[in-house]
C-alpha positions as CSV (number, residue, x, y, z in Angstrom):
1,X,-1.3,42.9,-11.4
2,X,-3.8,45.8,-11.2
3,X,-5.8,43.9,-14.0
4,X,-6.0,40.7,-12.3
5,X,-8.1,42.3,-9.2
6,X,-9.5,44.4,-11.6
7,X,-11.4,41.5,-13.3
8,X,-12.3,39.6,-10.5
9,X,-14.0,42.8,-9.0
10,X,-15.7,43.0,-12.3
11,X,-16.8,39.5,-12.4
12,X,-16.9,38.5,-8.8
13,X,-18.0,34.8,-9.9
14,X,-14.9,34.4,-10.9
15,X,-13.0,34.1,-7.5
16,X,-15.4,31.7,-6.4
17,X,-14.2,28.1,-4.9
18,X,-14.8,25.0,-7.5
19,X,-15.2,21.8,-6.5
20,X,-15.8,18.7,-8.2
21,X,-18.7,16.6,-7.2
22,X,-18.4,15.0,-3.4
23,X,-16.9,18.2,-1.6
24,X,-17.8,21.5,-0.6
25,X,-17.0,23.1,2.2
26,X,-18.5,21.6,4.2
27,X,-18.1,17.8,3.1
28,X,-15.8,15.2,0.8
29,X,-17.7,12.0,0.0
30,X,-15.6,9.3,0.0
31,X,-16.6,5.4,-1.1
32,X,-15.4,2.3,-1.4
33,X,-16.2,-1.4,-2.3
34,X,-15.6,-3.8,-0.6
35,X,-15.9,-8.1,-0.4
36,X,-18.5,-8.2,2.6
37,X,-19.6,-11.3,1.7
38,X,-19.2,-13.8,0.0
39,X,-15.8,-15.9,-1.6
40,X,-13.4,-13.4,-0.8
41,X,-14.9,-12.0,2.3
42,X,-12.3,-12.0,4.1
43,X,-10.7,-9.0,2.7
44,X,-13.6,-7.0,3.6
45,X,-12.0,-7.1,7.1
46,X,-10.1,-4.2,5.3
47,X,-13.3,-2.0,4.2
48,X,-14.0,-1.9,7.4
49,X,-10.4,-0.7,9.2
50,X,-11.2,1.4,6.6
51,X,-14.3,3.1,7.9
52,X,-13.0,2.7,11.2
53,X,-10.5,4.9,10.5
54,X,-12.5,7.5,9.1
55,X,-15.2,7.1,11.3
56,X,-13.4,9.5,14.1
57,X,-11.8,11.7,11.5
58,X,-14.3,14.2,11.4
59,X,-13.2,16.6,9.4
60,X,-10.4,17.9,7.0
61,X,-9.4,21.4,6.7
62,X,-13.2,21.9,8.8
63,X,-14.6,19.4,6.0
64,X,-16.6,16.8,7.5
65,X,-15.9,13.0,6.0
66,X,-18.4,11.2,5.1
67,X,-17.1,7.4,3.9
68,X,-19.2,4.6,2.7
69,X,-18.5,0.9,1.7
70,X,-20.6,-1.0,-0.4
71,X,-20.4,-5.0,-0.7
72,X,-19.9,-6.4,-4.1
73,X,-19.5,-10.2,-3.0
74,X,-16.4,-10.2,-5.2
75,X,-18.3,-10.2,-8.5
76,X,-17.1,-8.0,-11.3
77,X,-20.4,-7.2,-12.3
78,X,-21.6,-6.0,-8.9
79,X,-18.2,-4.2,-8.7
80,X,-19.7,-2.4,-11.9
81,X,-23.1,-1.3,-10.2
82,X,-21.8,-0.6,-7.1
83,X,-19.3,1.7,-8.4
84,X,-22.0,3.4,-10.8
85,X,-23.7,3.5,-7.9
86,X,-21.1,5.3,-5.5
87,X,-20.7,7.7,-8.4
88,X,-23.9,8.5,-9.4
89,X,-26.4,8.3,-6.2
90,X,-23.7,8.7,-3.0
91,X,-21.6,11.5,-5.7
92,X,-18.5,10.3,-4.1
93,X,-15.0,12.5,-4.9
94,X,-12.8,9.6,-4.7
95,X,-13.5,5.4,-4.6
96,X,-10.6,4.8,-1.7
97,X,-8.9,1.7,-1.8
98,X,-11.3,-0.5,-3.0
99,X,-11.0,-4.4,-3.2
100,X,-10.6,-5.5,-7.1
101,X,-11.8,-8.7,-8.5
102,X,-9.6,-11.1,-10.0
103,X,-8.1,-10.0,-13.4
104,X,-6.4,-13.2,-15.4
105,X,-3.3,-11.4,-17.5
106,X,-2.7,-11.3,-20.8
107,X,0.6,-11.9,-22.1
108,X,2.0,-11.5,-26.0
109,X,5.0,-12.9,-27.0
110,X,6.9,-10.2,-28.4
């Protein structure tokens, strides 16, 4: 146990907190993708409800919540664009509760 303490004293950087992109001591960034427009726009209400949920929640463990919801119009190419934007530009920690686009199941006979 003493050697661990000596190691931390010798290298104070080892004791510092490390966070993934989208989180730090002051803020947590959360992203969301929903069809706010287009043929499935009625599902956009889910994203609006989630935004309303996070709006009053100004802190988790003392950190501010930054919730961003993007419209993909229920279009797979737009979904990819929006996900890339959330991760690369907005640098969100999670993409939370996004409404997916239709996927055709593929079955194999066994």
